[in-house]
C-alpha positions as CSV (number, residue, x, y, z in Angstrom):
1,M,-32.8,-26.0,-3.0
2,S,-33.1,-28.8,-0.4
3,D,-30.7,-29.8,2.3
4,S,-28.9,-33.1,1.8
5,T,-25.9,-34.3,3.7
6,S,-25.3,-37.5,1.7
7,D,-25.3,-38.4,-1.9
8,T,-25.4,-42.2,-2.1
9,R,-25.5,-42.5,-5.9
10,P,-22.7,-44.5,-7.5
11,G,-19.7,-42.2,-8.3
12,S,-20.3,-39.7,-5.5
13,V,-16.9,-38.2,-4.5
14,C,-15.7,-35.9,-1.8
15,H,-12.5,-34.3,-3.2
16,L,-9.9,-32.4,-1.1
17,E,-7.3,-30.2,-2.8
18,W,-4.6,-29.9,-0.2
19,F,-2.0,-27.2,-0.6
20,I,0.5,-28.6,1.9
21,N,3.9,-26.9,2.4
22,S,3.4,-25.1,-0.9
23,R,3.1,-21.4,-0.1
24,C,6.6,-20.5,-1.0
25,D,6.7,-22.0,-4.5
26,Y,6.4,-19.3,-7.2
27,T,6.1,-21.8,-10.0
28,C,2.4,-22.3,-9.4
29,R,-0.3,-19.7,-9.4
30,R,-2.2,-21.5,-6.6
31,C,0.7,-21.6,-4.2
32,V,1.8,-18.0,-3.3
33,P,-1.7,-16.5,-2.5
34,E,-3.1,-19.6,-0.8
35,A,-2.7,-18.5,2.8
36,S,-5.6,-16.3,3.9
37,V,-3.1,-14.3,6.1
38,Q,0.4,-14.4,4.7
39,D,2.1,-14.1,8.1
40,K,0.0,-17.0,9.5
41,P,2.2,-20.1,9.9
42,D,1.7,-23.3,8.0
43,L,-0.2,-26.1,9.8
44,G,1.9,-28.4,11.9
45,L,1.7,-32.2,11.8
46,E,-0.9,-32.5,14.5
47,A,-3.3,-30.1,12.9
48,C,-2.7,-31.7,9.5
49,A,-3.6,-35.1,10.9
50,E,-6.7,-33.6,12.5
51,A,-7.8,-32.2,9.1
52,L,-7.1,-35.5,7.4
53,Y,-9.1,-37.6,9.8
54,S,-12.0,-35.1,9.7
55,F,-12.1,-35.3,5.9
56,V,-12.0,-39.1,5.8
57,S,-14.7,-39.4,8.5
58,F,-16.9,-36.9,6.7
59,A,-16.6,-38.8,3.4
60,E,-17.4,-42.1,5.1
61,E,-20.4,-40.7,7.0
62,T,-21.9,-39.3,3.8
63,A,-21.2,-42.3,1.7
64,R,-18.8,-40.6,-0.6
65,D,-15.4,-41.8,-1.9
66,A,-12.6,-39.8,-0.4
67,H,-10.2,-38.4,-3.1
68,I,-7.2,-36.3,-2.2
69,T,-5.0,-34.2,-4.5
70,F,-1.8,-32.9,-2.9
71,Y,-0.1,-29.8,-4.1
72,P,3.3,-30.1,-2.4
73,R,6.1,-27.5,-2.6
74,Q,8.6,-28.1,-5.4
75,A,11.5,-27.9,-2.9
76,E,12.7,-30.8,-0.7
77,F,9.7,-32.6,0.8
78,T,9.5,-32.3,4.6
79,D,7.0,-33.0,7.4
80,P,4.1,-32.8,7.7
81,F,3.7,-33.8,4.1
82,L,5.9,-36.9,4.4
83,T,4.0,-38.3,7.5
84,I,0.6,-37.3,6.1
85,L,1.4,-39.1,2.8
86,D,2.3,-42.3,4.8
87,T,-0.9,-42.0,6.8
88,V,-3.0,-41.6,3.6
89,R,-1.3,-44.7,2.2
90,D,-2.5,-46.6,5.3
91,L,-6.0,-45.2,5.0
92,K,-6.0,-46.2,1.4
93,T,-5.0,-49.7,2.2
94,R,-8.0,-49.8,4.6
95,G,-10.4,-48.6,1.9
96,L,-11.0,-45.2,3.6
97,V,-9.3,-43.2,0.9
98,K,-10.1,-44.2,-2.7
99,H,-7.8,-42.1,-4.8
100,V,-4.6,-40.1,-4.2
101,A,-3.0,-37.7,-6.7
102,C,-0.2,-35.2,-6.6
103,A,0.1,-32.1,-8.8
104,I,3.6,-30.8,-9.1
105,R,6.0,-29.3,-11.6
106,G,7.1,-31.8,-14.2
107,D,10.9,-31.7,-13.6
108,V,10.5,-33.6,-10.4
109,P,13.6,-35.7,-9.4
110,S,13.7,-39.4,-9.4
111,D,13.7,-39.8,-5.6
112,K,10.3,-38.1,-5.4
113,I,8.9,-40.4,-8.0
114,K,10.0,-43.3,-5.9
115,L,8.4,-41.7,-2.9
116,F,5.1,-41.3,-4.7
117,R,5.3,-44.9,-5.9
118,N,5.9,-46.2,-2.4
119,A,3.1,-44.1,-1.1
120,Q,0.7,-45.7,-3.5
121,V,-0.1,-42.4,-5.2
122,D,-2.5,-43.2,-8.1
123,A,-1.9,-40.3,-10.4
124,L,0.6,-37.5,-11.0
125,R,-0.3,-34.3,-12.7
126,L,3.0,-33.1,-14.1
127,T,3.5,-29.9,-16.0
128,I,5.1,-29.8,-19.4
129,D,5.3,-26.5,-21.2
130,G,6.2,-27.5,-24.8
131,P,9.1,-28.7,-26.8
132,E,12.6,-28.5,-25.3
133,A,13.5,-25.0,-26.4
134,V,10.2,-23.6,-25.3
135,Q,10.2,-25.3,-21.8
136,D,13.8,-24.6,-21.0
137,E,13.3,-20.9,-21.8
138,L,10.3,-20.8,-19.5
139,R,11.8,-22.8,-16.7
140,R,15.6,-23.5,-16.8
141,R,18.1,-25.3,-19.0
142,G,17.5,-29.0,-18.7
143,S,14.0,-28.7,-17.4
144,F,12.5,-30.5,-20.5
145,Q,14.7,-33.5,-20.3
146,D,14.2,-33.8,-16.5
147,T,10.4,-33.6,-17.1
148,L,10.5,-36.4,-19.7
149,A,12.6,-38.6,-17.4
150,A,10.1,-38.0,-14.6
151,M,7.1,-38.8,-16.7
152,R,8.7,-42.0,-18.0
153,E,9.8,-43.2,-14.6
154,A,6.3,-42.5,-13.1
155,R,4.6,-44.3,-15.9
156,D,6.9,-47.3,-15.7
157,S,6.3,-47.4,-11.9
158,G,2.6,-47.9,-12.5
159,I,1.5,-44.3,-11.7
160,L,-1.0,-42.7,-14.0
161,V,0.7,-39.6,-15.6
162,I,-1.5,-36.7,-16.6
163,P,0.6,-34.2,-18.5
164,L,-0.5,-30.6,-17.9
165,V,0.2,-27.7,-20.2
166,I,-0.3,-24.3,-18.6
167,L,-1.0,-22.1,-21.6
168,V,0.3,-18.6,-22.1
169,E,1.3,-16.6,-25.1
170,H,4.8,-18.1,-25.1
171,N,3.9,-21.7,-25.5
172,A,0.4,-21.4,-27.2
173,P,1.9,-21.8,-30.7
174,H,3.4,-25.2,-29.7
175,V,0.4,-27.0,-28.4
176,V,0.2,-29.4,-31.3
177,D,3.9,-30.2,-31.1
178,T,3.3,-31.0,-27.4
179,M,0.4,-33.2,-28.1
180,R,2.3,-35.1,-30.8
181,M,5.2,-35.5,-28.4
182,M,3.0,-37.0,-25.7
183,L,1.4,-39.4,-28.1
184,D,4.9,-40.5,-29.3
185,E,5.9,-41.1,-25.7
186,G,2.8,-43.3,-25.1
187,F,0.8,-41.0,-22.8
188,D,-2.9,-41.2,-23.4
189,R,-4.1,-37.9,-22.1
190,L,-3.1,-34.2,-22.0
191,V,-4.8,-31.4,-20.0
192,L,-4.7,-27.7,-20.8
193,Q,-5.0,-24.9,-18.2
194,V,-5.3,-21.5,-19.9
195,G,-4.3,-18.1,-18.7
196,I,-7.1,-15.8,-20.0
197,R,-6.9,-12.0,-19.7
198,G,-9.5,-10.6,-17.4
199,D,-10.2,-13.9,-15.6
200,V,-12.4,-12.7,-12.7
201,G,-12.8,-16.0,-11.0
202,G,-9.3,-17.5,-11.1
203,A,-9.8,-20.4,-13.4
204,G,-7.2,-22.6,-11.7
205,T,-4.1,-21.5,-13.6
206,L,-0.8,-20.0,-12.4
207,A,-0.9,-17.5,-15.3
208,G,-1.0,-13.8,-14.3
209,H,0.3,-14.4,-10.8
210,H,4.1,-14.6,-11.2
211,P,5.8,-12.0,-9.0
212,D,7.9,-10.7,-11.9
213,P,5.5,-8.5,-14.1
214,E,7.7,-9.1,-17.1
215,S,7.5,-12.9,-16.8
216,P,6.1,-14.8,-19.7
217,W,3.7,-16.4,-17.2
218,N,2.0,-13.0,-17.0
219,Q,1.5,-12.8,-20.8
220,L,-2.0,-14.1,-21.1
221,L,-4.3,-15.1,-24.0
222,L,-7.4,-13.5,-25.3
223,A,-10.3,-15.9,-25.5
224,S,-10.2,-15.6,-29.3
225,E,-6.6,-16.6,-29.2
226,Y,-7.6,-19.6,-27.1
227,R,-10.1,-20.5,-29.8
228,A,-7.4,-20.5,-32.4
229,V,-5.4,-22.9,-30.3
230,L,-8.4,-25.2,-30.0
231,V,-8.9,-25.1,-33.8
232,E,-5.3,-26.1,-34.4
233,A,-5.5,-28.9,-31.8
234,L,-8.8,-30.2,-33.3
235,N,-7.3,-30.3,-36.8
236,F,-4.5,-32.4,-35.4
237,L,-6.8,-34.6,-33.4
238,D,-8.9,-35.3,-36.5
239,S,-5.8,-36.3,-38.4
240,V,-4.9,-39.0,-35.8
241,R,-8.4,-40.1,-34.9
242,D,-8.1,-43.6,-36.3
243,R,-5.0,-44.3,-34.0
244,H,-5.8,-42.2,-31.0
245,E,-9.5,-42.0,-30.6
246,E,-9.4,-42.2,-26.7
247,F,-6.9,-39.4,-26.5
248,R,-9.0,-37.3,-28.8
249,T,-12.2,-37.8,-26.8
250,R,-10.5,-37.0,-23.5
251,F,-8.9,-33.9,-24.9
252,I,-12.1,-32.5,-26.4
253,L,-14.3,-33.3,-23.3
254,A,-11.6,-31.7,-21.0
255,N,-12.0,-28.4,-22.8
256,P,-15.7,-27.3,-22.6
257,M,-15.3,-24.6,-25.2
258,Y,-15.1,-27.3,-27.8
259,A,-18.9,-27.5,-27.5
260,R,-19.1,-23.9,-28.9
261,L,-16.3,-24.5,-31.5
262,L,-17.8,-27.6,-32.9
263,F,-21.2,-25.8,-33.1
264,E,-19.6,-23.0,-35.1
265,L,-18.0,-25.6,-37.4
266,G,-21.3,-27.3,-38.0
267,R,-20.4,-30.4,-35.9
268,A,-22.5,-29.8,-32.8
269,R,-24.0,-33.4,-32.9
270,E,-20.4,-34.8,-32.6
271,Y,-19.9,-33.1,-29.3
272,D,-23.3,-34.1,-28.1
273,Q,-22.5,-37.7,-28.8
274,L,-19.1,-37.5,-27.0
275,A,-20.7,-35.8,-23.9
276,A,-23.6,-38.2,-23.7
277,A,-21.2,-41.2,-23.4
278,Q,-19.3,-39.5,-20.5
279,A,-20.2,-40.7,-17.0
280,R,-20.2,-37.8,-14.6
281,A,-19.5,-38.3,-10.9
282,S,-21.1,-36.1,-8.3
283,V,-18.2,-34.2,-6.7
284,L,-18.2,-32.3,-3.5
285,P,-15.1,-30.1,-3.4
286,F,-13.0,-28.7,-0.6
287,A,-9.6,-27.0,-0.6
288,L,-7.2,-26.8,2.4
289,K,-4.7,-24.0,2.3
290,P,-1.2,-24.1,3.9
291,D,-2.3,-22.0,6.9
292,G,-5.4,-24.2,7.6
293,A,-8.1,-22.2,6.0
294,V,-10.7,-24.2,4.2
295,V,-12.7,-23.1,1.1
296,A,-15.2,-24.8,-1.1
297,Q,-13.5,-23.6,-4.3
298,Q,-10.4,-21.4,-4.8
299,Q,-12.2,-18.1,-5.5
300,L,-14.7,-18.4,-2.7
301,P,-14.5,-17.2,0.9
302,E,-13.2,-19.2,3.8
303,I,-15.8,-21.6,5.3
304,G,-13.7,-22.9,8.3
305,A,-10.2,-23.6,9.4
306,F,-7.9,-26.1,11.2
307,P,-6.9,-26.7,13.9
308,G,-10.3,-27.0,15.6
309,G,-12.3,-27.4,12.4
310,S,-14.7,-30.1,11.1
311,F,-15.5,-30.8,7.5
312,K,-18.9,-32.1,8.5
313,K,-19.8,-28.8,10.3
314,M,-18.3,-26.7,7.5
315,F,-20.5,-28.5,4.9
316,E,-23.7,-28.4,7.0
317,T,-23.2,-24.7,7.8
318,F,-21.3,-22.9,5.0
319,H,-20.6,-25.0,1.9
320,P,-22.3,-23.4,-1.1
321,L,-23.3,-26.9,-2.6
322,R,-24.9,-28.2,0.6
323,W,-28.4,-27.6,-0.9
324,F,-27.9,-29.9,-3.9
325,R,-28.7,-33.6,-3.9
326,G,-26.2,-34.2,-6.7
327,A,-24.8,-33.1,-10.0
328,T,-28.1,-33.0,-11.9
329,Q,-29.8,-30.7,-9.4
330,Q,-26.8,-28.5,-9.4
331,D,-26.8,-28.3,-13.2
332,D,-30.5,-27.4,-13.2
333,Y,-29.8,-24.5,-10.8
334,M,-26.9,-23.3,-12.8
335,A,-28.9,-23.3,-15.9
336,V,-31.5,-21.0,-14.4
337,K,-28.7,-18.6,-13.2
338,Q,-27.0,-18.8,-16.6
339,S,-30.1,-17.6,-18.4
340,A,-29.5,-14.2,-16.8
341,F,-26.4,-13.6,-18.9
342,G,-27.2,-12.2,-22.4
343,K,-24.7,-14.1,-24.4
344,C,-25.4,-17.3,-22.5
345,S,-29.2,-17.2,-22.8
346,S,-29.1,-17.3,-26.6
347,C,-26.2,-19.7,-26.9
348,P,-27.3,-23.0,-28.5
349,V,-24.7,-25.0,-26.6
350,R,-25.2,-23.5,-23.1
351,S,-26.1,-26.8,-21.6
352,H,-22.5,-27.9,-22.1
353,C,-20.9,-24.7,-20.9
354,K,-21.2,-24.2,-17.1
355,P,-20.9,-20.8,-15.6
356,M,-18.2,-20.2,-13.0
357,L,-19.2,-19.9,-9.3
358,V,-17.5,-16.7,-8.1
359,G,-19.3,-15.9,-4.9
360,V,-21.8,-16.9,-2.2
361,Q,-23.9,-14.9,0.3
362,D,-26.5,-16.6,2.4
363,R,-28.2,-18.9,0.0
364,R,-27.4,-16.9,-3.1
365,L,-24.8,-18.2,-5.4
366,F,-23.1,-15.8,-7.8
367,Y,-21.9,-16.9,-11.2
368,H,-20.0,-15.5,-14.1
369,P,-19.9,-16.7,-17.7
370,D,-16.9,-19.0,-18.5
371,V,-13.9,-16.7,-19.1
372,H,-12.8,-18.9,-21.9
373,C,-15.8,-18.0,-24.1
374,W,-14.9,-15.8,-27.1
375,V,-18.4,-14.9,-28.0
376,G,-18.8,-11.1,-27.7
377,E,-15.2,-10.7,-26.5
378,G,-14.5,-7.2,-25.4
379,A,-18.1,-6.5,-24.5
380,V,-19.3,-6.1,-20.9
381,D,-22.1,-8.5,-20.0
382,S,-24.4,-6.9,-17.5
383,G,-26.2,-10.1,-16.5
384,Q,-26.0,-11.1,-12.9
385,A,-27.1,-14.3,-11.3
């Protein structure tokens, strides 16, 4: 692997996931454990501004587009988030930030939608759990109607709405109902995040991390149960293909295990054709936690902190992807590591199924097969990369 600070190819992105004022919110798996030390206070406004300008400067110096996704707390918005959002809007106007998104629970009130619109937020990832009876049982009475109202208002305000279903046992049987509902509402995409039992890497879902052990959010799926969900969803997508081709394509490509499923159904060429038409940006990720700790990805160790940090120095010294010149070289490296896993090495669609980066030491990156894979479920894979 060779050192490279910049990636000047078209589509090169530096992406910051910013968990700002979000530590107290139990509704998202990412929020509660995000502080490296729980008694360490959240960053103040001055330190947040320092982190923001460091990130924007690093993106500019390395010829990458600066993308920021905020994860604000569900409660009343306060500083530093409000001031930082205004600052980001100004930076966006100057062309220094290219894309701004917020990820938040779907039943967000109207005043916050107006705030996002005025801040020139490009996209909102809003959770929806299923039909009204399902969501209200998972959240609270009225949550479903509040979510639909928020999604409609955001869309009508010109904000891209990305509905997100966090999948656990409770709402898994209702995925098709949710897909049909989103299409009827005029939304052209839907994203699944799935709680899988035994997820060693933390696949970016809240599932399994609710403080109440009896909570339905802690009732996770087996990978084989996830397969059944994908089969049901595929049957529905096939039935509406003539009217919703773009929605269908996005949904399939957003769930990498469709590569395996379509192979098992004798339709591998179909996935190959969809994937070949997809343009893939080279993305350099960072995540900033409420207490100022910075990681490259959620499951990896801290690589720096604010105040007093520098994204440039963190990248040059500690970032696990600093050796790659872009997505292609990274994919080639992952493919070599993937071959060490028994079930992966013999899988005919392994090129579409990327292993999960779960650790780094010196220049050694440690991977694990995708936890969503149902092949050999229940067996222990002894391969190590």
